[in-house]
RORO-486219 format. One record per atom (N, C-alpha, C, O): residue number from 0; x, y, z. Coordinates in pm, whole numbers. Each point is the difference from the previous one (the first is absolute). Layout:
   resi        x        y        z
    NUM        X        Y        Z
...
END
This chain:
   resi        x        y        z
      0    -7993    -1101      318
      0       78      -39     -119
      0      128      -67       47
      0       74       55       82
      1      -49     -173     -133
      1      119      -75       37
      1      112       23     -101
      1      -22       -2     -121
      2      144       23      174
      2      116       20      -87
      2       92     -121       16
      2       41      -33      111
      3      -11      -30     -221
      3       88     -118        5
      3      144       45      -27
      3       30       64     -101
      4       58      -99      193
      4      141       32      -16
      4       70     -118      -63
      4      -14     -114       43
      5       89      144     -146
      5       71     -107      -72
      5      149        4       37
      5       65      103      -12
      6      -14     -218       56
      6      141       -8       37
      6       87       13     -123
      6      -29      -56     -106
      7      134      128      121
      7       93       21     -111
      7      130      -75       31
      7       58       19      106
      8      -14     -102     -197
      8      124      -76       18
      8      119       88      -39
      8       13       41     -115
      9       74      -13      213
      9      115       87      -25
      9      130      -78       11
      9      107       59        9
     10     -117     -190       -9
     10      121      -80       18
     10       98       15     -115
     10      119      -25       15
     11     -169       67     -131
     11       88       14     -116
     11       72      133       -2
     11       89       22      -83
     12     -126       67      173
     12       64      131        2
     12      132       -6       77
     12       13      -80       93
     13       81      161     -130
     13      128        6       70
     13       38      145       23
     13      -38       90      -75
     14      113      -71      179
     14       44      135       36
     14      118       39      -89
     14       98      -74       -9
     15     -108      186      -53
     15      108       51      -84
     15       71      111       77
     15      -57      104       30
     16      183     -130        1
     16       77       99       76
     16       54      108      -92
     16       42      -27     -113
     17      -44      146      162
     17       54      111      -78
     17      152      -11       -4
     17       62      -32      101
     18       -2       57     -218
     18      146       -6       -7
     18       61      110       86
     18      -61      104       19
     19      183     -128       33
     19       65      104       80
     19       23      125      -85
     19       20       -9     -121
     20      -23      123      185
     20       19      124      -77
     20      136        2      -69
     20      102      -37       59
     21     -101       79     -183
     21      123        5      -79
     21       84      119       41
     21      -49      113        8
     22      179     -139       18
     22       90      109       36
     22       27       87     -121
     22       10      -49     -113
     23        0      178      138
     23       43       88     -108
     23      149      -20      -24
     23       69      -63       80
     24      -20      117     -189
     24      142      -14      -32
     24       85       63      109
     24      103      -55       38
     25     -144      171       12
     25       75       67      107
     25        1      -84      128
     25      103      -12       65
     26     -217      -46      -31
     26       -9      -81      121
     26       84     -126      -12
     26       66      -42       96
     27      -68      -18     -215
     27       78     -122      -23
     27      150       29       11
     27       75      -78       59
     28      -34      189     -115
     28      141       40        5
     28       42       28      144
     28      107      -45       43
     29     -189      117       32
     29       33       33      138
     29        8     -127       85
     29       88      -12       86
     30     -178      -81     -108
     30        0     -126       76
     30      127      -80      -29
     30       60      -56       92
     31      -18       52     -219
     31      123      -72      -36
     31      121       67       62
     31       90      -67       51
     32      -87      199      -54
     32      113       75       58
     32        9      -23      150
     32      108      -27       53
     33     -220       39       17
     33        2      -16      145
     33       38     -142       40
     33       64      -21      103
     34     -104      -78     -184
     34       34     -137       30
     34      148      -30      -12
     34       50      -94       61
     35       22      174     -140
     35      144      -22      -21
     35       85      115       54
     35      115       16      -40
     36     -172       62      129
     36       71      119       48
     36      130      -37       72
     36      102       66      -21
     37     -104     -169      104
     37      122      -41       70
     37      108      -42     -101
     37      118       32       17
     38     -160     -104     -120
     38       96      -43     -103
     38       60      122      -71
     38      120        1      -30
     39     -201       99        2
     39       48      120      -68
     39      104       72       87
     39      103       44      -50
     40     -131      -33      179
     40       96       64       91
     40      131      -78        4
     40      108       59       -5
     41     -116     -192       14
     41      122      -82        3
     41       79       17     -129
     41      123       12        2
     42     -193      -10     -114
     42       68       12     -129
     42       70      134      -12
     42      116        5      -43
     43     -183      101       81
     43       62      133       -7
     43      122        8       92
     43      101       60      -35
     44     -112     -121      153
     44      113        3       94
     44      118      -76      -57
     44      114       46       10
     45     -140     -162      -68
     45      109      -80      -57
     45       63       67     -122
     45      115      -26      -33
     46     -191      112      -32
     46       53       72     -115
     46       78      124       41
     46       50       74      -85
     47      -39      -50      216
     47       84      109       47
     47      -74      126       41
     47       62      104       19
     48     -194     -112       -5
     48      -76      118       41
     48       19       27      149
     48      -23      -91       81
     49       64      210      -42
     49       13       32      143
     49     -135      -11       70
     49     -105       23      -61
     50      108      -57      189
     50     -124      -14       76
     50      -85      127       -3
     50     -123       -6       -1
     51      189      119       -2
     51      -72      128        3
     51      -78       25     -129
     51      -89       86       -1
     52      119     -158     -106
     52      -67       22     -128
     52      -97     -111      -37
     52      -65        7     -105
     53       53     -109      190
     53      -83     -116      -36
     53     -145       37      -24
     53      -60      -44      -98
     54        2      126      187
     54     -142       34      -14
     54      -26       74     -131
     54      -97      -28      -69
     55      184      123       37
     55      -19       79     -122
     55       12      -87     -125
     55      -80       12      -93
     56      179     -100       91
     56       19      -83     -119
     56     -108     -107      -12
     56      -40      -36     -110
     57       -8      -15      225
     57     -112      -95       -5
     57     -123       67      -60
     57      -76      -63      -75
     58       55      189      108
     58     -112       74      -59
     58       19       16     -151
     58      -96       -9      -76
     59      219       31       34
     59       27       10     -144
     59      -24     -133      -70
     59      -46       -4     -114
     60       78     -106      183
     60      -28     -132      -57
     60     -150      -17      -22
     60      -42      -51     -103
     61      -37       94      200
     61     -146      -12      -15
     61      -50       84     -117
     61      -82      -47      -80
     62      131      169       69
     62      -45       86     -110
     62       37      -61     -136
     62      -80        3      -93
     63      202      -59       83
     63       41      -64     -125
     63      -82     -126      -26
     63      -37      -28     -115
     64        7      -47      221
     64      -82     -120      -16
     64     -140       37      -48
     64      -55      -64      -90
     65       -2      168      150
     65     -135       41      -43
     65       -1       46     -144
     65      -95      -27      -74
     66      200       95       33
     66        7       51     -137
     66        6     -114     -102
     66      -52       12     -111
     67      116     -123      149
     67       16     -111      -93
     67      -95     -115       27
     67        6     -103      -68
     68      -95      117      168
     68      -82     -112       46
     68      -94      -54     -109
     68      -15     -121      -14
     69      -46      209      -61
     69      -96      -45     -101
     69       67      -85     -108
     69      -65      -83      -63
     70      195      105       41
     70       71      -79     -100
     70       74     -119       58
     70       64      -75      -74
     71      -73       57      206
     71       71     -112       65
     71      -69     -132      -30
     71     -122      -12       17
     72      199      -87      -60
     72      -51     -133      -29
     72      -20      -75      131
     72       98      -33       68
     73     -222        5      -30
     73      -29      -64      128
     73       54     -143        8
     73        8      -56      109
     74       28       -3     -222
     74       58     -134        2
     74      147        2       41
     74       56     -105       33
     75        7      221      -34
     75      139       11       41
     75        8        9      151
     75      -88       58       63
     76      193     -117       -1
     76       15       15      146
     76       21      147       35
     76       68       74      -71
     77     -129      -34      182
     77        0      143       36
     77      134       46       57
     77       44      111      -31
     78       21     -192      112
     78      121       47       68
     78      112       39      -95
     78       59      107       18
     79      -25     -188     -119
     79      103       47      -94
     79      -39      130      -70
     79       85       85      -26
     80     -214      -70       -2
     80      -47      124      -63
     80       22      118       94
     80       46      106      -42
     81      -78     -124      171
     81       21      106       98
     81      148       29       19
     81       40      115       17
     82       42     -220      -21
     82      143       21       16
     82       54       82     -116
     82       85       88       20
     83     -132     -116     -142
     83       44       79     -114
     83      -30      148       17
     83       82       85      -32
     84     -202      -55       83
     84      -37      139       26
     84       90       58      110
     84       49      112      -12
     85      -30     -189      120
     85       84       47      110
     85      142       26      -46
     85       63       98       42
     86      -11     -185     -128
     86      136       16      -52
     86       14      132      -77
     86       95       75       21
     87     -189      -48     -109
     87       10      122      -82
     87      -12      126       87
     87       71       98      -22
     88     -160     -102      120
     88      -16      116       88
     88      122       18       90
     88       45      112       22
     89        8     -222       29
     89      120        8       84
     89      119       51      -79
     89       78       81       50
     90      -63     -129     -175
     90      111       46      -84
     90       -9      149      -26
     90      100       71        6
     91     -221      -21      -35
     91      -18      143      -24
     91       31       80      126
     91       60      107       -8
     92     -100     -158      125
     92       27       70      125
     92      149        5       28
     92       51      102       47
     93       20     -211      -75
     93      145       -1       27
     93       75       92      -96
     93       97       64       39
     94     -143      -57     -162
     94       63       96      -93
     94      -19      143       49
     94       90       83      -10
     95     -208      -56       64
     95      -28      134       52
     95       88       30      121
     95       51      111       13
     96      -33     -211       77
     96       84       22      117
     96      145       24      -38
     96       69       81       62
     97      -23     -152     -165
     97      140       19      -43
     97       22      141      -52
     97      109       56       15
     98     -210        0      -77
     98       14      137      -49
     98       -2      101      115
     98       62      105       -8
     99     -135     -138      116
     99      -17       96      108
     99      106      -13      110
     99       30       97       69
    100       26     -216      -54
    100       94      -25      109
    100      136      -36      -58
    100       10      -88      -85
    101       93      155      130
    101      134      -27      -53
    101       60     -126       61
    101       75      -71      -67
    102     -105       43      192
    102       51     -121       63
    102     -112      -63       80
    102      -68       68       77
    103       49     -199      -93
    103     -109      -70       67
    103       50      -92      109
    103      116      -41        0
    104     -203       10       90
    104       28      -94      108
    104     -103     -109       -6
    104     -119       27      -12
    105      164     -153       21
    105      -94     -112       -1
    105      -82        5      126
    105       54        3      111
    106     -186       -1     -126
    106      -89        7      115
    106      -48     -140       34
    106      -55      -69      -86
    107       74       28      209
    107      -49     -129       46
    107      -82       22      126
    107       22       97       73
    108     -115     -187      -50
    108      -84       13      118
    108       81      -25      126
    108       77      -96        8
    109      -94      182       89
    109       70      -17      127
    109      -65     -113       78
    109     -122        0       16
    110      200      -96       32
    110      -59     -108       78
    110      -52       50      133
    110       71       69       73
    111     -195     -102      -42
    111      -59       43      125
    111       33      -98      112
    111       57     -106      -25
    112      -92      139      145
    112       27      -88      114
    112      -83     -127      -11
    112     -111        2      -52
    113      166     -112      102
    113      -72     -126       -5
    113       94     -114       26
    113      118       22       26
    114     -168     -146      -32
    114       84     -118       23
    114      114       -5     -100
    114       -6       59     -108
    115      112     -132      145
    115      119       -7      -84
    115      -31      -57     -137
    115       55       47     -100
    116     -143     -148       93
    116      -27      -60     -131
    116      -72       97      -91
    116       25        4     -121
    117     -116       77      180
    117      -68      102      -80
    117       98      107      -46
    117       -5       44     -115
    118       93       -3      204
    118       99      101      -34
    118       92      -51     -111
    118       32       73      -94
    119       11     -198      106
    119       88      -57     -101
    119      -70       -7     -135
    119       60       30     -103
    120     -188      -69      104
    120      -75       -7     -126
    120       -8      137      -65
    120       12       13     -122
    121      -33       90      203
    121       -7      135      -54
    121      135       44      -56
    121        7       67     -102
    122      100     -106      171
    122      133       37      -47
    122       33      -70     -132
    122       59       59      -90
    123      -97     -186       81
    123       25      -74     -124
    123      -82       60     -113
    123       50       15     -112
    124     -175       20      140
    124      -85       62     -102
    124       60      133      -45
    124        2       31     -119
    125       46       48      215
    125       60      129      -34
    125      125      -20      -86
    125       24       77      -93
    126       55     -180      124
    126      121      -26      -79
    126      -36      -47     -141
    126       67       36      -97
    127     -174     -116       86
    127      -43      -42     -132
    127      -45      119      -85
    127       34       10     -118
    128     -111       80      180
    128      -44      120      -72
    128      120       85      -42
    128        5       52     -112
    129       93      -39      203
    129      119       78      -32
    129       79      -67     -113
    129       54       68      -87
    130      -46     -202       89
    130       71      -71     -107
    130      -74       15     -132
    130       63       15     -105
    131     -195      -21      109
    131      -78       19     -122
    131       22      138      -60
    131       -6       18     -122
    132       31       81      210
    132       26      136      -49
    132      123        3      -91
    132       11       88      -86
    133       81     -182      103
    133      123       -2      -79
    133      -20      -66     -137
    133       89        5      -85
    134     -205      -66       66
    134      -30      -61     -130
    134      -74      103      -84
    134      -99       56       46
    135      144      -28     -168
    135      -69       98      -85
    135     -150      -33      -12
    135      -38     -117       -2
    136      -43      220       -5
    136     -145      -14       15
    136      -61     -100      -98
    136      -84      -81       39
    137      126       85     -165
    137      -61      -90      -98
    137       26     -146       33
    137      -88      -85      -14
    138      211       55       60
    138       30     -138       38
    138      -62      -33      136
    138      -38     -115       24
    139       29      215       64
    139      -62      -22      130
    139     -147      -38      -16
    139      -50      -87       72
    140      -19      152     -165
    140     -141      -30      -21
    140      -21     -146      -39
    140      -88      -67       53
    141      169       19     -147
    141      -11     -140      -43
    141       35      -93      116
    141      -67     -102       19
    142      169      136       56
    142       44      -83      112
    142     -108      -12      106
    142      -27     -109       49
    143      -35      220      -14
    143     -106        0      102
    143     -120      -81      -48
    143      -55      -82       75
    144       14      104     -199
    144     -116      -70      -52
    144       21     -151       -3
    144      -88      -77       40
    145      206       33      -87
    145       23     -143      -18
    145       41      -70      129
    145      -58     -102       36
    146      157      156       34
    146       57      -72      114
    146      -73       27      132
    146        9      -81       92
    147      -80      191      -81
    147      -72       31      124
    147     -150      -22      -15
    147      -63      -62       85
    148        6      113     -196
    148     -144      -15      -21
    148      -38     -126      -77
    148     -119      -30      -14
    149      219      -44      -36
    149      -24     -127      -69
    149      -89       17     -124
    149      -90      -80      -25
    150      116      186      -51
    150      -75       25     -123
    150       70      -71     -116
    150      123        3      -10
    151     -200      -67      -76
    151       56      -72     -114
    151       69       97      -96
    151      -38      117      -10
    152      138     -168      -60
    152       79       84      -90
    152      -87       63     -108
    152       17      118      -31
    153     -109     -194      -26
    153      -87       55     -104
    153      -88      114       53
    153      -24       98      -70
    154      -23     -112      194
    154      -81      108       59
    154       85      124       29
    154      -48      112      -12
    155      173     -133       48
    155       91      114       21
    155       20       74     -131
    155       -7      123       -5
    156       31     -199     -102
    156       21       62     -131
    156     -122       82      -41
    156       13      109      -55
    157     -132     -164       81
    157     -123       71      -37
    157      -20      124       85
    157      -38      106      -51
    158       63     -118      182
    158      -23      113       91
    158       96      115      -26
    158      -39      117       10
    159      163     -149      -45
    159      101      105      -21
    159       19       34     -148
    159       80       88      -35
    160     -154     -158      -51
    160        7       26     -146
    160      143      -16      -54
    160       51       88      -70
    161       11     -200      105
    161      136      -29      -47
    161        3     -144      -53
    161      -83      -82       39
    162      180       49     -128
    162       10     -136      -53
    162       41     -101      108
    162       58       37      103
    163      -88     -163     -128
    163       37     -106       94
    163      151       -5       22
    163       46      -17      112
    164       30       32     -219
    164      145       -5       12
    164       50      109       95
    164       92      -22       78
    165     -153      139      -86
    165       39      110       88
    165      -29      -33      145
    165       79       33       89
    166     -192      -99      -64
    166      -34      -41      137
    166      109      -93       55
    166       50       21      110
    167      -14     -123     -188
    167      102      -96       45
    167      135       70       22
    167       70      -29       97
    168      -35      121     -186
    168      127       69       12
    168        3       88      124
    168       99       -1       75
    169     -206       78      -51
    169       -4       87      117
    169       -4      -83      128
    169       58       40      101
    170     -127     -153     -104
    170       -8      -85      119
    170      138      -55       36
    170       38       -1      117
    171       34      -45     -216
    171      133      -56       25
    171       95      107       56
    171       69      -24       99
    172      -67      140     -162
    172       89      107       46
    172      -44       53      136
    172       83       31       85
    173     -215      -19      -66
    173      -50       51      127
    173       34      -90      117
    173       35       47      108
    174      -45     -179     -129
    174       37      -94      106
    174      147       14       37
    174       37       -3      118
    175       46       18     -219
    175      143       13       24
    175       29      128       79
    175       82        0       92
    176     -148      107     -129
    176       21      128       70
    176      -52       -5      143
    176       62       55       91
    177     -178     -120      -70
    177      -55       -9      134
    177       90      -86       91
    177       22       35      116
    178       28     -145     -169
    178       90      -84       78
    178      126       77       41
    178       47      -11      113
    179        7       88     -207
    179      118       80       31
    179      -28      104      107
    179       82       23       88
    180     -201       40      -95
    180      -35      102       98
    180      -22      -63      138
    180       38       59      101
    181      -98     -177      -97
    181      -24      -66      128
    181      130      -48       65
    181       12        2      123
    182       84      -43     -204
    182      128      -44       56
    182       73      114       70
    182       77      -22       93
    183     -102      144     -140
    183       64      116       61
    183      -71       45      127
    183       52       85       73
    184     -172     -142      -46
    184      -77       40      118
    184      -32     -124       81
    184     -105      -61      -20
    185      194       20      114
    185      -21     -121       79
    185     -127        8       83
    185      -39      108       46
    186      -26     -224      -26
    186     -121       -6       80
    186       32       30      145
    186       92      -60       56
    187     -166      151        8
    187       28       36      140
    187      -36     -113       94
    187      -92      -77      -26
    188      167       67      138
    188      -31      -99      103
    188     -110       53       88
    188      -15      121       14
    189      -66     -210       47
    189     -103       46       94
    189       61       80      112
    189      118      -16       33
    190     -199      103       28
    190       50       88      106
    190       54      -79      118
    190      101       37       60
    191     -170     -149      -27
    191       44      -80      114
    191      140      -57      -26
    191       83       -5       91
    192      -58      -38     -215
    192      132      -55      -33
    192      107      107        9
    192      110      -26       48
    193     -142      146      -93
    193       97      108        6
    193       31       36      145
    193      114       27       36
    194     -220      -28       45
    194       20       36      142
    194       85     -105       68
    194       86       33       81
    195     -108     -161     -115
    195       78     -107       60
    195      146       11      -40
    195       91      -21       80
    196      -70       56     -209
    196      137       15      -49
    196       70      118       68
    196      120       -5       28
    197     -197      110       -4
    197       59      121       61
    197       38      -22      145
    197       93       63       50
    198     -166     -153       18
    198       26      -23      142
    198       80     -126       23
    198       17      -43      115
    199       32      -18     -223
    199       75     -124       13
    199      137       25       59
    199       36      114       32
    200       44     -225      -17
    200      134       12       63
    200       90      100      -70
    200       80       68       65
    201      -91      -60     -197
    201       90       90      -72
    201      -28      145       23
    201       85       84      -30
    202     -207      -52       85
    202      -34      141       17
    202       38       51      137
    202      -14      120       28
    203       61     -205       56
    203       32       44      137
    203      145       47        9
    203       45       41      108
END
């Protein structure tokens, strides 16, 4: 018995790729948080959070983000939204510290050993953080968002839930306060320059 095999034309068929697995809400939130973790740490530090409390407050930012994630508008930029959360958590932490501590000391990162330019950069950064500490928190938040993070005024107003006029007012006053604080804290000279000055003719 002969069996005839009939060729089948499959040229019209195409491979259909399976869509990538959909992230759950928890996974999506965690991915967004981890992608901006460095920014969250910088924001908390600029808002006056001591280095010893950064990990704890960053964890609180994540918990607050997860709690509000389902209602977060994905069309809004994420960083201003995260800064708004960081601001509220930092403000609550500072209120708690004021109740617990009668006198506070501004905490700045100690410059580690390294080349003079690296040391100078760390000293300038420490002075900027110390100067920011002298700006009241509400104005400091607006100042950091606009002048350091380059966030638009409308996004600042939305993230902090304040009117546009308030943003402009706090920004103007905050700049004035920061300039005054920086004038009182001169920029340090590099170590090599200080050593040269110390061993110059006048020091002998």
